C-alpha positions in Angstrom: 83.3 103.3 86.0 86.2 103.6 88.4 89.7 104.1 86.9 92.9 103.7 88.9 96.0 105.6 87.8 99.6 104.5 88.4 99.7 106.0 91.9 96.5 104.4 93.0 97.5 101.1 91.4 100.8 101.1 93.2 99.0 101.9 96.5 96.6 99.0 95.9 99.4 96.5 95.2 101.2 97.8 98.3 98.3 97.0 100.6 96.5 100.4 100.8 93.7 99.5 103.3 91.0 101.6 101.7 91.7 100.5 98.1 92.0 96.9 99.2 88.6 97.1 100.9 87.2 98.8 97.7 88.5 96.0 95.5 87.1 93.4 97.9 83.7 95.0 98.0 83.6 95.3 94.2 84.5 91.7 93.8 81.3 90.8 95.6 79.1 93.0 93.3 78.5 91.6 89.8 79.5 94.1 87.1 81.5 96.4 89.4 85.1 96.6 88.1 88.2 98.6 88.8 89.6 99.6 85.4 93.4 99.9 85.1 94.8 101.6 82.0 97.4 99.4 80.3 100.1 102.1 80.5 99.5 102.6 84.2 100.0 98.9 84.7 103.2 99.1 82.6 104.5 102.0 84.7 103.6 100.3 88.0 105.4 97.2 86.9 108.5 99.2 85.8 108.6 100.9 89.2 107.9 97.9 91.3 108.7 94.3 90.3 105.6 92.1 90.4 103.1 95.0 90.9 101.4 93.9 87.7 100.9 90.3 89.0 99.6 91.6 92.4 97.2 93.9 90.6 95.8 91.2 88.3 95.3 88.9 91.3 92.3 91.0 92.3 89.1 89.6 90.6 87.6 93.1 90.3 90.5 94.4 88.2 90.4 94.6 84.4 93.0 96.2 82.1 91.9 98.8 79.6 93.9 98.1 76.5 95.8 100.6 74.4 94.2 100.0 71.0 94.7 101.9 67.8 92.3 104.7 68.5 93.4 105.1 72.1 97.1 105.1 71.1 96.5 108.0 68.7 94.5 109.9 71.3 96.9 109.3 74.2 99.8 110.3 71.9 98.0 113.6 71.1 97.4 114.2 74.8 101.1 113.6 75.6 102.2 116.0 72.8 99.7 118.6 74.0 101.3 118.5 77.5 98.7 116.7 79.6 101.4 114.5 81.2 103.3 111.3 80.6 102.0 108.2 78.9 100.5 106.6 82.0 98.8 109.9 83.1 97.4 110.5 79.7 96.1 106.9 79.3 94.4 107.3 82.7 92.9 110.6 81.6 91.7 108.9 78.3 90.1 106.1 80.2 88.2 108.6 82.5 86.7 110.5 79.5 83.2 109.7 78.4 82.9 106.8 75.9 80.2 105.2 73.8 80.5 101.9 75.6 80.0 103.4 79.1 77.3 105.8 80.1 77.7 107.8 83.3 80.5 109.7 84.9 83.9 108.0 85.5 85.8 108.4 88.7 89.6 108.5 88.6 91.3 107.4 91.8 94.7 109.0 92.2 97.3 110.1 94.6 97.9 113.3 92.6 94.7 115.1 91.8 96.6 118.1 90.5 97.9 116.0 87.6 94.6 116.1 85.8 92.8 119.0 84.2 89.6 120.6 85.5 86.4 118.7 84.6 87.8 115.2 85.3 86.3 113.7 88.4 89.3 112.7 90.6 89.3 111.3 94.1 92.4 111.3 96.2 93.0 107.8 97.5 93.7 109.2 101.0 90.7 111.5 101.3 88.4 110.9 104.2 85.4 110.5 101.9 87.0 107.8 99.9 84.9 105.0 101.5 82.0 107.2 102.5 83.5 108.6 105.8 83.3 112.3 106.4 
């Protein structure tokens, strides 16, 4: 599962070449999706009018809702100092879950915002699209 945090989402909706290529490639592969935490979508829209609409125009994008269980968990993460609401929701989405087996990848523009053990990839790293 690939999760985009607020910074990655804002870059995608602003025309980031690599992220746009990734979204296009994923749209061609059945079952491949870019997961956007709802609070990241909310923050991107608050920062940039119509960012939400631009994000949802990508067919490979789905929004991870903030349901009852995730609300309580994200609230605990915020209280425990893991970051703001959007950062904590992205972190929650990247953690292992029963409905998804395998390791999640969190695409971000601020790798240092997440604790050790979370697989983060900087959206501007040379290896983002397999180039070294």
